[in-house]
C-alpha positions in Angstrom: -88.8 -100.7 38.2 -86.9 -99.3 35.2 -86.2 -95.7 34.6 -84.8 -93.6 31.8 -81.8 -91.4 32.7 -81.9 -88.2 30.7 -78.6 -86.2 30.5 -78.5 -82.7 29.2 -75.1 -81.2 28.1 -75.1 -77.6 29.1 -73.0 -75.0 31.0 -72.4 -74.0 34.6 -74.4 -70.9 34.1 -77.6 -72.7 32.9 -77.3 -75.9 34.9 -79.5 -74.7 37.8 -82.2 -73.5 35.5 -82.3 -76.9 33.7 -82.2 -78.6 37.1 -85.3 -76.7 38.2 -87.1 -77.6 34.9 -86.4 -81.2 35.5 -87.7 -81.1 39.0 -91.0 -80.0 37.6 -91.4 -83.4 36.0 -89.7 -85.9 38.3 -89.6 -86.9 42.0 -86.9 -89.5 41.3 -83.8 -87.4 41.5 -81.8 -84.7 39.6 -78.0 -84.3 39.7 -75.7 -81.6 38.4 -72.2 -82.8 37.3 -70.1 -79.7 36.9 -66.3 -79.6 36.3 -66.1 -76.3 38.2 -67.6 -78.0 41.3 -64.9 -80.6 41.2 -62.2 -78.0 41.0 -63.7 -76.2 44.0 -63.9 -79.5 45.8 -60.3 -80.4 45.1 -59.0 -77.0 46.4 -61.3 -76.7 49.4 -59.9 -77.0 52.9 -63.0 -78.9 54.0 -63.8 -82.3 52.5 -67.6 -82.2 53.2 -68.8 -79.3 51.2 -70.3 -81.3 48.3 -73.2 -83.8 48.3 -71.9 -86.2 45.7 -68.9 -87.0 43.5 -68.8 -89.2 40.4 -65.4 -90.3 39.2 -66.5 -89.5 35.7 -66.6 -85.8 36.6 -62.8 -85.8 36.8 -62.6 -86.2 33.0 -61.9 -82.8 31.3 -64.9 -82.0 29.2 -64.0 -78.4 28.5 -66.0 -76.8 31.2 -69.2 -78.6 30.3 -71.9 -79.3 32.9 -74.2 -82.3 32.8 -77.6 -82.3 34.3 -79.3 -85.6 34.8 -82.8 -86.7 35.8 -84.7 -90.0 36.1 -88.1 -90.6 34.6 -90.3 -93.8 34.9 -89.9 -95.8 31.7 -93.6 -96.0 30.9 -94.0 -92.2 30.7 -90.5 -91.3 29.6 -91.2 -90.3 26.0 -93.9 -87.8 26.9 -92.1 -86.4 30.0 -88.7 -86.0 28.2 -90.4 -84.2 25.3 -91.9 -81.7 27.8 -88.6 -81.2 29.5 -86.7 -80.5 26.3 -89.5 -78.1 25.2 -89.3 -76.1 28.5 -85.5 -75.9 28.2 -85.8 -74.4 24.8 -88.3 -71.9 26.1 -86.0 -70.9 29.0 -83.1 -70.4 26.5 -85.3 -68.2 24.4 -86.5 -66.2 27.4 -82.9 -65.6 28.5 -82.4 -63.5 25.3 -78.8 -64.7 25.1 -77.9 -63.5 28.6 -77.1 -67.0 29.6 -74.9 -69.5 27.7 -76.8 -72.8 27.5 -74.2 -74.8 25.6 -75.0 -77.5 23.1 -78.1 -78.8 25.0 -77.3 -82.2 23.5 -79.4 -84.9 25.2 -78.6 -88.5 25.9 -80.8 -91.3 27.3 -80.2 -94.7 28.9 -82.3 -97.3 30.6 -81.3 -97.9 34.3 -82.5 -100.1 37.1 -84.1 -98.0 39.9 -82.5 -99.7 42.8 -79.0 -99.3 41.4 -79.1 -95.5 40.9 -81.1 -94.7 44.1 -78.5 -96.6 46.2 -75.5 -94.9 44.4 -77.2 -91.4 44.7 -77.7 -91.8 48.5 -74.3 -93.3 49.0 -72.5 -90.2 47.8 -74.6 -87.5 49.6 -72.7 -85.9 52.4 -73.4 -83.1 54.9 -72.7 -79.6 53.6 -71.1 -77.0 56.0 -72.3 -73.4 55.6 -71.1 -71.4 58.5 -72.9 -72.6 61.6 -75.4 -74.5 59.5 -74.9 -78.1 58.5 -77.3 -79.3 55.8 -77.7 -83.1 56.2 -79.7 -85.6 54.1 -82.4 -86.9 56.3 -81.2 -90.6 56.1 -77.7 -89.7 57.4 -76.9 -89.6 61.2 -74.8 -86.6 62.0 -73.6 -85.4 65.4 -73.2 -81.6 65.4 -70.2 -79.9 66.8 -70.3 -77.0 69.2 -72.3 -74.1 67.6 -73.5 -76.1 64.6 -77.1 -76.3 63.7 -78.4 -79.2 61.6 -80.9 -78.7 58.9 -82.3 -82.0 57.6 -83.5 -82.1 54.0 -85.4 -84.9 52.3 -83.5 -85.0 49.0 -86.1 -87.1 47.4 -88.3 -83.9 47.4 -87.8 -81.2 44.7 -85.2 -78.5 44.9 -81.7 -78.2 46.0 -79.8 -79.2 49.2 -77.5 -76.2 49.6 -74.6 -77.2 47.4 -75.2 -74.5 44.8 -73.3 -71.2 45.2 -76.5 -69.1 45.2 -78.0 -71.0 48.1 -74.8 -71.4 50.1 -74.1 -67.6 49.9 -77.6 -66.8 51.2 -77.3 -69.2 54.1 -73.8 -67.8 55.0 -74.6 -64.1 54.5 -77.8 -64.1 56.6 -76.3 -65.7 59.7 -74.8 -62.5 61.3 -78.2 -60.9 61.3 -80.3 -63.7 62.9 -81.3 -62.9 66.5 -83.7 -64.6 68.9 -86.4 -62.0 68.4 -86.1 -61.6 64.6 -88.8 -62.4 62.0 -87.6 -63.7 58.7 -89.1 -64.0 55.2 -87.9 -66.5 52.6 -89.0 -65.4 49.2 -89.0 -68.2 46.6 -88.4 -70.7 49.3 -87.9 -73.9 47.2 -86.9 -76.6 49.7 -87.3 -74.2 52.6 -83.6 -74.3 53.4 -83.2 -70.6 54.0 -86.3 -70.2 56.3 -85.5 -73.4 58.1 -81.9 -72.3 58.6 -83.1 -69.0 60.1 -85.3 -70.8 62.6 -82.5 -73.3 63.5 -80.2 -70.3 64.2 -82.8 -68.9 66.6 -85.2 -66.7 64.7 -88.6 -66.3 66.3 -90.7 -66.7 63.2 -90.2 -67.4 59.5 -92.5 -66.9 56.6 -91.8 -68.9 53.4 -93.4 -68.0 50.1 -93.2 -69.5 46.6 -95.4 -69.5 43.5 -94.6 -73.2 42.8 -97.0 -75.6 44.6 -94.3 -78.3 44.6 -92.0 -75.9 46.5 -94.7 -75.2 49.0 -95.1 -79.0 49.6 -91.4 -79.5 49.8 -91.0 -76.6 52.3 -93.8 -77.8 54.5 -92.4 -81.3 54.5 -88.9 -80.1 55.5 -90.2 -77.8 58.2 -92.0 -80.8 59.7 -88.9 -82.9 59.3 -86.9 -80.3 61.3 -89.6 -79.8 63.9 -89.8 -76.1 63.2 -93.3 -76.1 61.6 -94.9 -74.4 64.6 -92.7 -71.3 64.0 -93.0 -71.4 60.2 -95.8 -70.2 57.8 -95.6 -71.4 54.3 -97.6 -69.5 51.7 -98.3 -70.2 48.0 -97.7 -66.7 46.7 -95.1 -64.3 45.2 -94.9 -62.3 48.4 -97.0 -61.9 51.6 -100.3 -59.9 51.2 -100.3 -58.9 54.8 -98.2 -55.7 55.2 -98.5 -56.0 58.9 -95.9 -58.8 58.7 -92.6 -57.0 59.0 -89.3 -58.9 58.7 -86.0 -58.1 60.3 -84.3 -60.3 57.7 -85.5 -61.2 54.2 -83.8 -63.7 51.8 -84.5 -64.1 48.1 -82.5 -66.6 46.0 -84.1 -66.2 42.6 -82.9 -65.1 39.1 -81.9 -61.5 38.5 -84.9 -60.7 36.3 -87.3 -61.9 38.9 -85.5 -60.0 41.7 -85.8 -56.8 39.6 -89.6 -57.5 39.1 -90.1 -58.0 42.9 -88.0 -54.9 43.9 -91.0 -52.5 44.3 -92.9 -55.1 46.5 -90.2 -56.3 48.9 -89.8 -53.2 51.1 -93.4 -53.3 52.2 -92.6 -56.3 54.3 -89.2 -55.2 55.5 -88.6 -53.1 58.6 -86.6 -49.9 58.4 -83.0 -50.9 59.0 -83.9 -54.5 58.1 -81.6 -56.7 56.1 -82.2 -58.2 52.7 -80.0 -60.9 51.2 -80.3 -61.4 47.5 -78.7 -64.2 45.4 -79.1 -66.0 42.1 -77.6 -63.1 40.1 -75.2 -63.5 37.2 -72.7 -60.8 36.3 -74.6 -59.4 33.3 -77.6 -58.8 35.6 -75.8 -57.5 38.7 -75.9 -53.7 38.0 -79.6 -54.0 37.0 -80.5 -55.7 40.3 -78.4 -53.2 42.3 -80.1 -50.3 40.6 -83.6 -51.7 41.1 -83.1 -52.1 44.9 -81.3 -48.7 45.3 -84.3 -47.1 43.6 -86.7 -48.5 46.3 -84.6 -47.3 49.3 -82.2 -50.2 49.8 -78.5 -49.5 50.7 -76.2 -52.2 49.3 -73.7 -52.9 52.2 -72.0 -56.0 50.7 -71.4 -57.7 47.4 -70.1 -61.2 47.1 -69.2 -63.6 44.3 -68.9 -67.4 44.2 -68.1 -68.9 40.8 -70.4 -67.3 38.2 -72.9 -66.1 40.8 -73.3 -62.9 42.9 -75.1 -62.2 46.2 -76.0 -58.8 47.7 -76.6 -57.8 51.3 -78.8 -54.8 51.5 -80.2 -52.6 54.3 -83.5 -50.7 54.2 -82.9 -47.0 54.7 
């Protein structure tokens, strides 16, 4: 089968947003090729932090990020038009807060078997504290204290390589206990909720407004054999205020985090921990103020690349 490879020339800041848009239209793979990622890879002490590496990424392109997706040839024209339209809408909605770059697009026809094999060949386990995120087709033997989270990377959403996701996984770990209840808001692939369960949490509730995310999370919960302790809901947040979390995680954009601030405390115990990520610098103070206004104490602020994460405690 033939596919059209669509490449969008953008920036590190906007690459994740464009990736999410592409995943709304394809099940055949999305990759982010970012020079900043390669710099981090080259300077990291560990050699297994990143899923893939293309030799072309070593070429200096002035900080440009490339986001690629694959669309079946017979529907490519219509699907690509929709993708490009949604990207322009996202740029307009950002109001200039995010730099989207040139948004130049290029297309080429590829053979499906070729790119699928290359894509899988370069995926590697990702180490995030005691969690190791492993593509489901790779056999991995965990070391002492490691907990493996298997992800089907043919499903939508990320695999933990992005700074926002990795910070959430790392920052929540000190607060996971055998009796704790966790809520993953905007669950995507389910990586945060599944990680909490693998670390020993008693129960995890995963919520998302995207039905594809709900499907992906359900699939990955089953893949990891944690579905009996997980509840996946198609909603912004839980409607049942009787569900009280010890730890909540939300890896979403700053604007959405601000919007959700008044609702989040109703499902978080007094003294409970909230880990927020997906925040760019221009939105950081806005998010901090929104959560301080609803009784959250910010106990930690962390930065990776262009992104920030906050650890908060409910007073």
